C-alpha positions as protocol buffer text, in pm:
chain_id: "A"
residue {
  index: 1
  type: MET
  ca { x: -14269 y: -634 z: -13524 }
}
residue {
  index: 2
  type: LYS
  ca { x: -14050 y: -776 z: -13800 }
}
residue {
  index: 3
  type: ILE
  ca { x: -14204 y: -1120 z: -13753 }
}
residue {
  index: 4
  type: LEU
  ca { x: -14553 y: -975 z: -13786 }
}
residue {
  index: 5
  type: SER
  ca { x: -14445 y: -781 z: -14097 }
}
residue {
  index: 6
  type: SER
  ca { x: -14304 y: -1100 z: -14251 }
}
residue {
  index: 7
  type: LEU
  ca { x: -14621 y: -1294 z: -14170 }
}
residue {
  index: 8
  type: ARG
  ca { x: -14831 y: -1022 z: -14332 }
}
residue {
  index: 9
  type: GLY
  ca { x: -14601 y: -1033 z: -14634 }
}
residue {
  index: 10
  type: PHE
  ca { x: -14649 y: -1409 z: -14669 }
}
residue {
  index: 11
  type: LEU
  ca { x: -15026 y: -1379 z: -14641 }
}
residue {
  index: 12
  type: THR
  ca { x: -15023 y: -1095 z: -14894 }
}
residue {
  index: 13
  type: ILE
  ca { x: -14847 y: -1315 z: -15148 }
}
residue {
  index: 14
  type: ILE
  ca { x: -15106 y: -1589 z: -15099 }
}
residue {
  index: 15
  type: GLN
  ca { x: -15405 y: -1358 z: -15140 }
}
residue {
  index: 16
  type: PHE
  ca { x: -15238 y: -1193 z: -15441 }
}
residue {
  index: 17
  type: VAL
  ca { x: -15202 y: -1530 z: -15614 }
}
residue {
  index: 18
  type: VAL
  ca { x: -15568 y: -1614 z: -15557 }
}
residue {
  index: 19
  type: THR
  ca { x: -15722 y: -1275 z: -15632 }
}
residue {
  index: 20
  type: VAL
  ca { x: -15506 y: -1200 z: -15937 }
}
residue {
  index: 21
  type: LEU
  ca { x: -15596 y: -1532 z: -16098 }
}
residue {
  index: 22
  type: VAL
  ca { x: -15966 y: -1472 z: -16032 }
}
residue {
  index: 23
  type: THR
  ca { x: -15932 y: -1120 z: -16175 }
}
residue {
  index: 24
  type: ILE
  ca { x: -15767 y: -1253 z: -16490 }
}
residue {
  index: 25
  type: VAL
  ca { x: -16052 y: -1500 z: -16546 }
}
residue {
  index: 26
  type: LEU
  ca { x: -16312 y: -1225 z: -16493 }
}
residue {
  index: 27
  type: MET
  ca { x: -16136 y: -996 z: -16741 }
}
residue {
  index: 28
  type: TYR
  ca { x: -16143 y: -1265 z: -17007 }
}
residue {
  index: 29
  type: LEU
  ca { x: -16510 y: -1334 z: -16941 }
}
residue {
  index: 30
  type: PHE
  ca { x: -16610 y: -966 z: -16943 }
}
residue {
  index: 31
  type: ARG
  ca { x: -16372 y: -810 z: -17194 }
}
residue {
  index: 32
  type: ASN
  ca { x: -16564 y: -482 z: -17211 }
}
residue {
  index: 33
  type: ASN
  ca { x: -16541 y: -425 z: -16837 }
}
residue {
  index: 34
  type: THR
  ca { x: -16175 y: -486 z: -16759 }
}
residue {
  index: 35
  type: HIS
  ca { x: -16131 y: -136 z: -16616 }
}
residue {
  index: 36
  type: ILE
  ca { x: -16413 y: -181 z: -16366 }
}
residue {
  index: 37
  type: ILE
  ca { x: -16284 y: -525 z: -16272 }
}
residue {
  index: 38
  type: ARG
  ca { x: -15929 y: -399 z: -16212 }
}
residue {
  index: 39
  type: SER
  ca { x: -16050 y: -97 z: -16018 }
}
residue {
  index: 40
  type: THR
  ca { x: -16269 y: -315 z: -15796 }
}
residue {
  index: 41
  type: TRP
  ca { x: -15980 y: -554 z: -15734 }
}
residue {
  index: 42
  type: ALA
  ca { x: -15747 y: -266 z: -15645 }
}
residue {
  index: 43
  type: LYS
  ca { x: -15994 y: -112 z: -15401 }
}
residue {
  index: 44
  type: MET
  ca { x: -16039 y: -453 z: -15242 }
}
residue {
  index: 45
  type: GLN
  ca { x: -15660 y: -469 z: -15199 }
}
residue {
  index: 46
  type: THR
  ca { x: -15660 y: -149 z: -14993 }
}
residue {
  index: 47
  type: PHE
  ca { x: -15891 y: -328 z: -14751 }
}
residue {
  index: 48
  type: LEU
  ca { x: -15710 y: -663 z: -14751 }
}
residue {
  index: 49
  type: MET
  ca { x: -15367 y: -502 z: -14717 }
}
residue {
  index: 50
  type: ASP
  ca { x: -15495 y: -237 z: -14477 }
}
residue {
  index: 51
  type: PHE
  ca { x: -15366 y: 81 z: -14637 }
}
residue {
  index: 52
  type: SER
  ca { x: -15517 y: 410 z: -14744 }
}
residue {
  index: 53
  type: ILE
  ca { x: -15443 y: 630 z: -15044 }
}
residue {
  index: 54
  type: GLN
  ca { x: -15402 y: 1004 z: -15021 }
}
residue {
  index: 55
  type: GLU
  ca { x: -15419 y: 1203 z: -15346 }
}
residue {
  index: 56
  type: GLU
  ca { x: -15244 y: 1538 z: -15376 }
}
residue {
  index: 57
  type: GLY
  ca { x: -15292 y: 1751 z: -15685 }
}
residue {
  index: 58
  type: LYS
  ca { x: -15525 y: 1648 z: -15963 }
}
residue {
  index: 59
  type: ALA
  ca { x: -15520 y: 1396 z: -16246 }
}
residue {
  index: 60
  type: SER
  ca { x: -15509 y: 1591 z: -16573 }
}
residue {
  index: 61
  type: SER
  ca { x: -15797 y: 1533 z: -16815 }
}
residue {
  index: 62
  type: GLU
  ca { x: -15564 y: 1619 z: -17105 }
}
residue {
  index: 63
  type: ALA
  ca { x: -15275 y: 1384 z: -17027 }
}
residue {
  index: 64
  type: SER
  ca { x: -15235 y: 1068 z: -17233 }
}
residue {
  index: 65
  type: LEU
  ca { x: -14916 y: 946 z: -17066 }
}
residue {
  index: 66
  type: LEU
  ca { x: -14874 y: 903 z: -16692 }
}
residue {
  index: 67
  type: ILE
  ca { x: -14521 y: 841 z: -16564 }
}
residue {
  index: 68
  type: MET
  ca { x: -14428 y: 757 z: -16205 }
}
residue {
  index: 69
  type: ASN
  ca { x: -14150 y: 641 z: -15978 }
}
residue {
  index: 70
  type: HIS
  ca { x: -14159 y: 269 z: -15903 }
}
residue {
  index: 71
  type: GLN
  ca { x: -14093 y: 91 z: -15573 }
}
residue {
  index: 72
  type: SER
  ca { x: -14359 y: -176 z: -15528 }
}
residue {
  index: 73
  type: VAL
  ca { x: -14652 y: -353 z: -15691 }
}
residue {
  index: 74
  type: VAL
  ca { x: -14858 y: -131 z: -15461 }
}
residue {
  index: 75
  type: ASP
  ca { x: -14779 y: 154 z: -15702 }
}
residue {
  index: 76
  type: ILE
  ca { x: -14997 y: -15 z: -15962 }
}
residue {
  index: 77
  type: VAL
  ca { x: -15264 y: -112 z: -15709 }
}
residue {
  index: 78
  type: SER
  ca { x: -15290 y: 247 z: -15588 }
}
residue {
  index: 79
  type: LEU
  ca { x: -15326 y: 400 z: -15935 }
}
residue {
  index: 80
  type: GLU
  ca { x: -15579 y: 138 z: -16044 }
}
residue {
  index: 81
  type: ALA
  ca { x: -15784 y: 216 z: -15734 }
}
residue {
  index: 82
  type: ILE
  ca { x: -15800 y: 595 z: -15779 }
}
residue {
  index: 83
  type: TYR
  ca { x: -15726 y: 694 z: -16139 }
}
residue {
  index: 84
  type: PRO
  ca { x: -16044 y: 809 z: -16318 }
}
residue {
  index: 85
  type: LYS
  ca { x: -15955 y: 673 z: -16663 }
}
residue {
  index: 86
  type: ASP
  ca { x: -15871 y: 328 z: -16798 }
}
residue {
  index: 87
  type: LEU
  ca { x: -15494 y: 287 z: -16767 }
}
residue {
  index: 88
  type: CYS
  ca { x: -15290 y: 90 z: -17017 }
}
residue {
  index: 89
  type: TRP
  ca { x: -14972 y: -16 z: -16840 }
}
residue {
  index: 90
  type: ILE
  ca { x: -14652 y: -61 z: -17035 }
}
residue {
  index: 91
  type: ALA
  ca { x: -14478 y: -360 z: -16878 }
}
residue {
  index: 92
  type: LYS
  ca { x: -14162 y: -561 z: -16925 }
}
residue {
  index: 93
  type: LYS
  ca { x: -14206 y: -868 z: -17145 }
}
residue {
  index: 94
  type: GLU
  ca { x: -14075 y: -1078 z: -16856 }
}
residue {
  index: 95
  type: ILE
  ca { x: -14405 y: -1020 z: -16678 }
}
residue {
  index: 96
  type: GLN
  ca { x: -14604 y: -1136 z: -16981 }
}
residue {
  index: 97
  type: ASP
  ca { x: -14392 y: -1452 z: -16995 }
}
residue {
  index: 98
  type: ILE
  ca { x: -14481 y: -1565 z: -16641 }
}
residue {
  index: 99
  type: PRO
  ca { x: -14702 y: -1878 z: -16666 }
}
residue {
  index: 100
  type: LEU
  ca { x: -15067 y: -1798 z: -16589 }
}
residue {
  index: 101
  type: PHE
  ca { x: -14990 y: -1462 z: -16427 }
}
residue {
  index: 102
  type: GLY
  ca { x: -14863 y: -1323 z: -16756 }
}
residue {
  index: 103
  type: HIS
  ca { x: -15225 y: -1295 z: -16860 }
}
residue {
  index: 104
  type: ILE
  ca { x: -15249 y: -991 z: -16632 }
}
residue {
  index: 105
  type: VAL
  ca { x: -15094 y: -817 z: -16934 }
}
residue {
  index: 106
  type: ASN
  ca { x: -15293 y: -992 z: -17206 }
}
residue {
  index: 107
  type: ALA
  ca { x: -15643 y: -997 z: -17056 }
}
residue {
  index: 108
  type: PRO
  ca { x: -15680 y: -617 z: -17014 }
}
residue {
  index: 109
  type: ARG
  ca { x: -15481 y: -551 z: -17334 }
}
residue {
  index: 110
  type: MET
  ca { x: -15179 y: -386 z: -17179 }
}
residue {
  index: 111
  type: ILE
  ca { x: -14850 y: -340 z: -17366 }
}
residue {
  index: 112
  type: ALA
  ca { x: -14545 y: -561 z: -17313 }
}
residue {
  index: 113
  type: ILE
  ca { x: -14203 y: -449 z: -17436 }
}
residue {
  index: 114
  type: ASP
  ca { x: -13877 y: -634 z: -17481 }
}
residue {
  index: 115
  type: ARG
  ca { x: -13604 y: -381 z: -17410 }
}
residue {
  index: 116
  type: SER
  ca { x: -13346 y: -597 z: -17586 }
}
residue {
  index: 117
  type: ASP
  ca { x: -13540 y: -587 z: -17916 }
}
residue {
  index: 118
  type: LYS
  ca { x: -13557 y: -257 z: -18106 }
}
residue {
  index: 119
  type: ARG
  ca { x: -13864 y: -378 z: -18294 }
}
residue {
  index: 120
  type: SER
  ca { x: -14048 y: -382 z: -17963 }
}
residue {
  index: 121
  type: LEU
  ca { x: -14025 y: -2 z: -17950 }
}
residue {
  index: 122
  type: ILE
  ca { x: -14202 y: 25 z: -18286 }
}
residue {
  index: 123
  type: SER
  ca { x: -14471 y: -210 z: -18162 }
}
residue {
  index: 124
  type: MET
  ca { x: -14511 y: -3 z: -17845 }
}
residue {
  index: 125
  type: LEU
  ca { x: -14571 y: 311 z: -18050 }
}
residue {
  index: 126
  type: LYS
  ca { x: -14824 y: 139 z: -18276 }
}
residue {
  index: 127
  type: ILE
  ca { x: -15023 y: -26 z: -17998 }
}
residue {
  index: 128
  type: GLY
  ca { x: -14991 y: 281 z: -17774 }
}
residue {
  index: 129
  type: LYS
  ca { x: -15152 y: 493 z: -18044 }
}
residue {
  index: 130
  type: GLU
  ca { x: -15440 y: 246 z: -18068 }
}
residue {
  index: 131
  type: ARG
  ca { x: -15499 y: 244 z: -17693 }
}
residue {
  index: 132
  type: ILE
  ca { x: -15510 y: 624 z: -17683 }
}
residue {
  index: 133
  type: ARG
  ca { x: -15768 y: 624 z: -17962 }
}
residue {
  index: 134
  type: GLU
  ca { x: -15975 y: 394 z: -17740 }
}
residue {
  index: 135
  type: GLY
  ca { x: -15970 y: 662 z: -17469 }
}
residue {
  index: 136
  type: ARG
  ca { x: -15712 y: 497 z: -17246 }
}
residue {
  index: 137
  type: VAL
  ca { x: -15416 y: 662 z: -17073 }
}
residue {
  index: 138
  type: LEU
  ca { x: -15073 y: 503 z: -17111 }
}
residue {
  index: 139
  type: ALA
  ca { x: -14887 y: 447 z: -16785 }
}
residue {
  index: 140
  type: MET
  ca { x: -14526 y: 352 z: -16731 }
}
residue {
  index: 141
  type: PHE
  ca { x: -14231 y: 362 z: -16494 }
}
residue {
  index: 142
  type: PRO
  ca { x: -13946 y: 539 z: -16673 }
}
residue {
  index: 143
  type: GLU
  ca { x: -13692 y: 404 z: -16423 }
}
residue {
  index: 144
  type: GLY
  ca { x: -13749 y: 63 z: -16582 }
}
residue {
  index: 145
  type: THR
  ca { x: -13725 y: -124 z: -16251 }
}
residue {
  index: 146
  type: ARG
  ca { x: -13812 y: -86 z: -15883 }
}
residue {
  index: 147
  type: SER
  ca { x: -13606 y: 143 z: -15662 }
}
residue {
  index: 148
  type: ASP
  ca { x: -13565 y: 136 z: -15285 }
}
residue {
  index: 149
  type: GLY
  ca { x: -13820 y: 416 z: -15257 }
}
residue {
  index: 150
  type: GLN
  ca { x: -13561 y: 660 z: -15125 }
}
residue {
  index: 151
  type: THR
  ca { x: -13442 y: 807 z: -15452 }
}
residue {
  index: 152
  type: LEU
  ca { x: -13517 y: 819 z: -15823 }
}
residue {
  index: 153
  type: LEU
  ca { x: -13319 y: 597 z: -16059 }
}
residue {
  index: 154
  type: PRO
  ca { x: -13207 y: 721 z: -16404 }
}
residue {
  index: 155
  type: PHE
  ca { x: -13485 y: 727 z: -16664 }
}
residue {
  index: 156
  type: GLN
  ca { x: -13488 y: 491 z: -16960 }
}
residue {
  index: 157
  type: SER
  ca { x: -13564 y: 646 z: -17298 }
}
residue {
  index: 158
  type: GLY
  ca { x: -13894 y: 470 z: -17369 }
}
residue {
  index: 159
  type: ALA
  ca { x: -14121 y: 734 z: -17213 }
}
residue {
  index: 160
  type: LYS
  ca { x: -13941 y: 1014 z: -17397 }
}
residue {
  index: 161
  type: VAL
  ca { x: -13975 y: 843 z: -17734 }
}
residue {
  index: 162
  type: LEU
  ca { x: -14340 y: 759 z: -17669 }
}
residue {
  index: 163
  type: ALA
  ca { x: -14433 y: 1113 z: -17570 }
}
residue {
  index: 164
  type: GLU
  ca { x: -14248 y: 1284 z: -17854 }
}
residue {
  index: 165
  type: LYS
  ca { x: -14341 y: 1044 z: -18136 }
}
residue {
  index: 166
  type: LEU
  ca { x: -14711 y: 1040 z: -18045 }
}
residue {
  index: 167
  type: ASN
  ca { x: -14728 y: 1407 z: -17935 }
}
residue {
  index: 168
  type: LEU
  ca { x: -14862 y: 1322 z: -17592 }
}
residue {
  index: 169
  type: ILE
  ca { x: -14932 y: 1545 z: -17295 }
}
residue {
  index: 170
  type: VAL
  ca { x: -14739 y: 1392 z: -17004 }
}
residue {
  index: 171
  type: GLN
  ca { x: -14838 y: 1396 z: -16640 }
}
residue {
  index: 172
  type: PRO
  ca { x: -14573 y: 1294 z: -16387 }
}
residue {
  index: 173
  type: ALA
  ca { x: -14669 y: 1160 z: -16047 }
}
residue {
  index: 174
  type: LEU
  ca { x: -14480 y: 1065 z: -15733 }
}
residue {
  index: 175
  type: ILE
  ca { x: -14583 y: 768 z: -15521 }
}
residue {
  index: 176
  type: ILE
  ca { x: -14465 y: 763 z: -15160 }
}
residue {
  index: 177
  type: GLY
  ca { x: -14505 y: 487 z: -14903 }
}
residue {
  index: 178
  type: ALA
  ca { x: -14583 y: 195 z: -15133 }
}
residue {
  index: 179
  type: ARG
  ca { x: -14270 y: -1 z: -15043 }
}
residue {
  index: 180
  type: HIS
  ca { x: -14355 y: 25 z: -14673 }
}
residue {
  index: 181
  type: VAL
  ca { x: -14699 y: -123 z: -14741 }
}
residue {
  index: 182
  type: PHE
  ca { x: -14551 y: -416 z: -14935 }
}
residue {
  index: 183
  type: ASP
  ca { x: -14186 y: -495 z: -14998 }
}
residue {
  index: 184
  type: SER
  ca { x: -14177 y: -802 z: -15223 }
}
residue {
  index: 185
  type: LYS
  ca { x: -13797 y: -833 z: -15203 }
}
residue {
  index: 186
  type: ARG
  ca { x: -13798 y: -864 z: -14825 }
}
residue {
  index: 187
  type: LEU
  ca { x: -14144 y: -1021 z: -14827 }
}
residue {
  index: 188
  type: GLN
  ca { x: -14274 y: -774 z: -14569 }
}
residue {
  index: 189
  type: ALA
  ca { x: -14609 y: -597 z: -14546 }
}
residue {
  index: 190
  type: ASN
  ca { x: -14742 y: -327 z: -14315 }
}
residue {
  index: 191
  type: SER
  ca { x: -15051 y: -116 z: -14279 }
}
residue {
  index: 192
  type: GLY
  ca { x: -15004 y: 248 z: -14369 }
}
residue {
  index: 193
  type: LYS
  ca { x: -15071 y: 526 z: -14617 }
}
residue {
  index: 194
  type: VAL
  ca { x: -14969 y: 567 z: -14980 }
}
residue {
  index: 195
  type: ARG
  ca { x: -14944 y: 921 z: -15112 }
}
residue {
  index: 196
  type: VAL
  ca { x: -14998 y: 986 z: -15483 }
}
residue {
  index: 197
  type: ILE
  ca { x: -14878 y: 1333 z: -15580 }
}
residue {
  index: 198
  type: TYR
  ca { x: -14982 y: 1455 z: -15926 }
}
residue {
  index: 199
  type: LEU
  ca { x: -14739 y: 1708 z: -16073 }
}
residue {
  index: 200
  type: PRO
  ca { x: -14836 y: 1961 z: -16342 }
}
residue {
  index: 201
  type: PRO
  ca { x: -14878 y: 1815 z: -16693 }
}
residue {
  index: 202
  type: ILE
  ca { x: -14606 y: 1874 z: -16952 }
}
residue {
  index: 203
  type: ASN
  ca { x: -14617 y: 1933 z: -17326 }
}
residue {
  index: 204
  type: PRO
  ca { x: -14283 y: 1804 z: -17463 }
}
residue {
  index: 205
  type: LYS
  ca { x: -14310 y: 2050 z: -17753 }
}
residue {
  index: 206
  type: ASP
  ca { x: -14252 y: 2336 z: -17508 }
}
residue {
  index: 207
  type: ASP
  ca { x: -13903 y: 2227 z: -17405 }
}
residue {
  index: 208
  type: PRO
  ca { x: -13655 y: 2008 z: -17596 }
}
residue {
  index: 209
  type: HIS
  ca { x: -13494 y: 1915 z: -17263 }
}
residue {
  index: 210
  type: TRP
  ca { x: -13820 y: 1835 z: -17086 }
}
residue {
  index: 211
  type: PHE
  ca { x: -13725 y: 1475 z: -17006 }
}
residue {
  index: 212
  type: GLU
  ca { x: -13398 y: 1560 z: -16836 }
}
residue {
  index: 213
  type: THR
  ca { x: -13560 y: 1851 z: -16650 }
}
residue {
  index: 214
  type: LEU
  ca { x: -13844 y: 1627 z: -16538 }
}
residue {
  index: 215
  type: HIS
  ca { x: -13605 y: 1375 z: -16385 }
}
residue {
  index: 216
  type: VAL
  ca { x: -13437 y: 1649 z: -16183 }
}
residue {
  index: 217
  type: THR
  ca { x: -13772 y: 1794 z: -16076 }
}
residue {
  index: 218
  type: MET
  ca { x: -13912 y: 1457 z: -15966 }
}
residue {
  index: 219
  type: LYS
  ca { x: -13592 y: 1358 z: -15787 }
}
residue {
  index: 220
  type: GLU
  ca { x: -13578 y: 1683 z: -15591 }
}
residue {
  index: 221
  type: ARG
  ca { x: -13948 y: 1674 z: -15506 }
}
residue {
  index: 222
  type: LEU
  ca { x: -13921 y: 1313 z: -15388 }
}
residue {
  index: 223
  type: ALA
  ca { x: -13626 y: 1399 z: -15163 }
}
residue {
  index: 224
  type: ARG
  ca { x: -13816 y: 1695 z: -15020 }
}
residue {
  index: 225
  type: GLU
  ca { x: -14131 y: 1495 z: -14953 }
}
residue {
  index: 226
  type: LEU
  ca { x: -13938 y: 1214 z: -14784 }
}
residue {
  index: 227
  type: ALA
  ca { x: -13750 y: 1463 z: -14567 }
}
residue {
  index: 228
  type: ASN
  ca { x: -14085 y: 1596 z: -14444 }
}
residue {
  index: 229
  type: THR
  ca { x: -14227 y: 1250 z: -14378 }
}
residue {
  index: 230
  type: PRO
  ca { x: -14180 y: 1150 z: -14010 }
}
residue {
  index: 231
  type: SER
  ca { x: -14100 y: 785 z: -14085 }
}
residue {
  index: 232
  type: HIS
  ca { x: -13814 y: 891 z: -14314 }
}
residue {
  index: 233
  type: ARG
  ca { x: -13647 y: 1146 z: -14088 }
}
């Protein structure tokens, strides 16, 4: 079973390289249709990687900032496949700096931030405001890096600053099962199901401690959902 999982992981990497590069070229050629192109690519991935997506709750039409736990690139694939609006991902600058593949940030006009440079935060606020005016929804992983999928890491401050400075309605979401579908660290892939659980939207103006409370709420809900998932018992 492990050998098969590793083989699937290797093949997934190969098809990712090919399809992502093709997607980047298409987004540069058809700059006004990058959302459709990304969505089509993501839906194709569910077929190629053999996984399904189950939505629970509802995406808020008022939210301008979507924040989620992070465990795998499948998190991004899943949201791109199902989210009704054009997402603008906020990514680490290290991704933008990858030769050729860094254009996955530039082509669809995402936002790259350098966490070691304070000026990058100002740039994030400025560009984020522009993207929202264009009708896009900002999306980020407040943990700042991938977890093992079993717990929630501490939140970085970027999402808090973004929401409060731009007066954004925030919708949290939990993603479960993505690491099982594709674990890039172990280079393993499996068929399965990814659950995307939308939690109620939050207005930061209603609670000065909203960010800390949200972390506790998401961490407890994640633990509860995993405890009720057969494969995690």
